[in-house]
C-alpha positions as CSV (number, residue, x, y, z in Angstrom):
1,X,-1.9,23.1,-11.2
2,X,-5.1,23.0,-8.9
3,X,-8.8,20.8,-9.7
4,X,-11.1,23.2,-11.0
5,X,-14.5,22.1,-9.6
6,X,-17.1,24.1,-12.4
7,X,-20.6,22.4,-11.2
8,X,-22.7,20.9,-8.7
9,X,-22.2,17.1,-9.7
10,X,-23.9,15.6,-6.1
11,X,-27.0,16.6,-4.1
12,X,-26.2,17.2,-0.2
13,X,-29.0,14.3,0.7
14,X,-27.2,11.9,-1.4
15,X,-23.8,13.0,-0.4
16,X,-24.0,12.7,2.8
17,X,-25.9,9.1,2.8
18,X,-23.3,7.6,0.5
19,X,-21.0,9.3,3.0
20,X,-22.4,7.6,5.9
21,X,-22.4,4.0,3.9
22,X,-18.6,4.0,3.3
23,X,-18.7,5.3,7.5
24,X,-20.9,2.2,8.5
25,X,-18.9,-0.5,6.5
26,X,-15.6,1.2,7.9
27,X,-17.5,0.6,11.5
28,X,-18.3,-3.0,10.9
29,X,-14.8,-4.1,9.3
30,X,-13.7,-2.9,12.8
31,X,-15.6,-4.2,15.0
32,X,-15.0,-7.1,12.8
33,X,-18.7,-7.5,12.1
34,X,-19.3,-9.5,8.9
35,X,-23.0,-9.4,8.7
36,X,-23.1,-5.6,9.4
37,X,-20.7,-5.0,6.6
38,X,-21.9,-7.4,4.0
39,X,-25.0,-5.1,4.5
40,X,-24.5,-2.5,2.5
41,X,-23.9,-4.3,-0.6
42,X,-26.4,-4.8,-3.4
43,X,-28.5,-7.8,-3.0
44,X,-26.4,-9.2,-6.0
45,X,-23.0,-6.8,-5.3
46,X,-19.8,-7.8,-6.1
47,X,-16.7,-7.0,-4.4
48,X,-13.0,-7.7,-5.5
49,X,-10.1,-7.3,-3.3
50,X,-6.7,-8.6,-3.8
51,X,-7.7,-10.7,-7.7
52,X,-10.4,-12.2,-5.3
53,X,-14.0,-11.7,-5.9
54,X,-17.1,-12.6,-4.0
55,X,-20.8,-12.2,-5.6
56,X,-23.6,-11.8,-3.2
57,X,-24.5,-10.2,-0.2
58,X,-24.8,-13.9,1.4
59,X,-21.3,-15.1,-0.7
60,X,-20.2,-10.9,0.5
61,X,-20.5,-12.3,4.4
62,X,-19.3,-15.7,4.7
63,X,-16.0,-14.3,2.8
64,X,-16.0,-11.7,5.5
65,X,-16.6,-14.3,8.7
66,X,-13.8,-16.3,7.4
67,X,-11.1,-13.9,6.3
68,X,-12.4,-11.7,10.1
69,X,-11.9,-14.6,12.0
70,X,-7.7,-14.3,11.2
71,X,-7.8,-10.9,13.1
72,X,-7.2,-10.4,16.6
73,X,-7.4,-6.4,15.3
74,X,-9.0,-4.4,12.2
75,X,-8.8,-0.9,11.7
76,X,-10.6,0.4,8.4
77,X,-10.5,4.5,8.0
78,X,-11.7,5.7,4.4
79,X,-11.1,8.8,3.9
80,X,-10.8,11.5,1.4
81,X,-14.2,10.3,-0.7
82,X,-14.9,12.0,-4.0
83,X,-18.6,11.1,-5.1
84,X,-20.1,11.1,-8.1
85,X,-24.3,10.9,-8.2
86,X,-26.2,10.4,-12.0
87,X,-30.1,9.8,-11.0
88,X,-29.6,6.5,-9.2
89,X,-26.5,5.1,-9.6
90,X,-23.2,7.0,-8.4
91,X,-19.5,6.2,-7.9
92,X,-17.0,7.0,-5.4
93,X,-13.5,6.7,-4.8
94,X,-12.0,6.3,-1.3
95,X,-8.6,6.8,0.0
96,X,-7.8,3.8,2.6
97,X,-5.7,3.1,5.3
98,X,-6.1,-0.5,6.7
99,X,-3.8,-1.7,10.4
100,X,-4.5,-5.2,10.8
101,X,-3.0,-8.3,13.1
102,X,-3.5,-11.6,12.9
103,X,-3.8,-13.9,15.9
104,X,-0.7,-14.7,16.9
105,X,1.0,-12.6,14.7
106,X,4.8,-10.4,15.7
107,X,3.5,-8.0,12.5
108,X,1.2,-5.6,11.9
109,X,0.4,-5.3,8.7
110,X,-0.3,-1.6,7.4
111,X,-2.0,-0.9,3.8
112,X,-2.5,1.4,2.1
113,X,-4.9,1.9,-1.0
114,X,-8.2,2.6,-2.3
115,X,-11.7,1.5,-2.9
116,X,-13.2,2.1,-6.3
117,X,-17.3,2.3,-5.9
118,X,-19.8,1.3,-7.9
119,X,-23.7,2.3,-5.9
120,X,-27.2,2.1,-6.4
121,X,-30.0,3.7,-4.9
122,X,-33.2,0.9,-3.5
123,X,-35.8,0.8,-1.4
124,X,-33.5,0.5,1.5
125,X,-30.4,3.2,0.7
126,X,-27.8,3.5,-1.4
127,X,-26.0,0.3,-1.3
128,X,-22.7,-1.1,-3.2
129,X,-23.2,-3.0,-6.7
130,X,-19.3,-3.3,-6.6
131,X,-16.6,-1.9,-4.4
132,X,-13.3,-2.9,-5.9
133,X,-10.0,-2.9,-3.5
134,X,-5.8,-2.2,-5.1
135,X,-3.4,-2.0,-3.0
136,X,-0.8,1.2,-3.1
137,X,1.5,-0.1,-1.1
138,X,1.8,-2.6,2.1
139,X,4.6,-2.1,5.5
140,X,5.0,-4.8,8.1
141,X,5.7,-3.1,11.4
142,X,6.6,-5.3,14.8
143,X,4.4,-5.4,17.4
144,X,6.2,-5.7,20.1
145,X,5.1,-2.6,21.8
146,X,1.7,-2.9,20.4
147,X,-1.0,-3.2,23.8
148,X,-4.2,-4.1,22.2
149,X,-7.4,-3.3,24.3
150,X,-8.7,-6.1,25.3
151,X,-12.6,-4.4,25.8
152,X,-12.5,-1.9,22.3
153,X,-16.2,-3.5,20.8
154,X,-18.4,-4.4,19.9
155,X,-20.2,-1.2,19.9
156,X,-23.7,-0.4,20.1
157,X,-25.0,-1.1,16.5
158,X,-25.7,2.3,15.0
159,X,-28.2,2.4,11.8
160,X,-27.0,3.1,8.2
């Protein structure tokens, strides 16, 4: 059975702006940059990951700072995005792969899952009203052959 798209549900400009927002977030997470990662949320935004919820951009940034400080490497890959826009609101779903190595760890965590998003168009552009992450599966892989590049990042900041 194939999915049949019967109508164009998203303006290409909105689609591109939302995809850029997701890419910006993934880049910020990969660089362990909590202020940039939190900036993609509305002021009263909500993030829900593994049963933990943080409400408000400031709380989200604080939680990310705390979380990011534990990692030597964190790579977030979001792909396969589906977006539907309805005026100044949108929903989206993104398949994700996250590769993470905690400081001093001997294993790399490989997490598969998806984000379910609610977005809102603000004066500053599209922002997440709510992001909910659901894990599909996880593997722990030995890091004995992993070589981290100490010169990786930070890279120059790009705008949303």
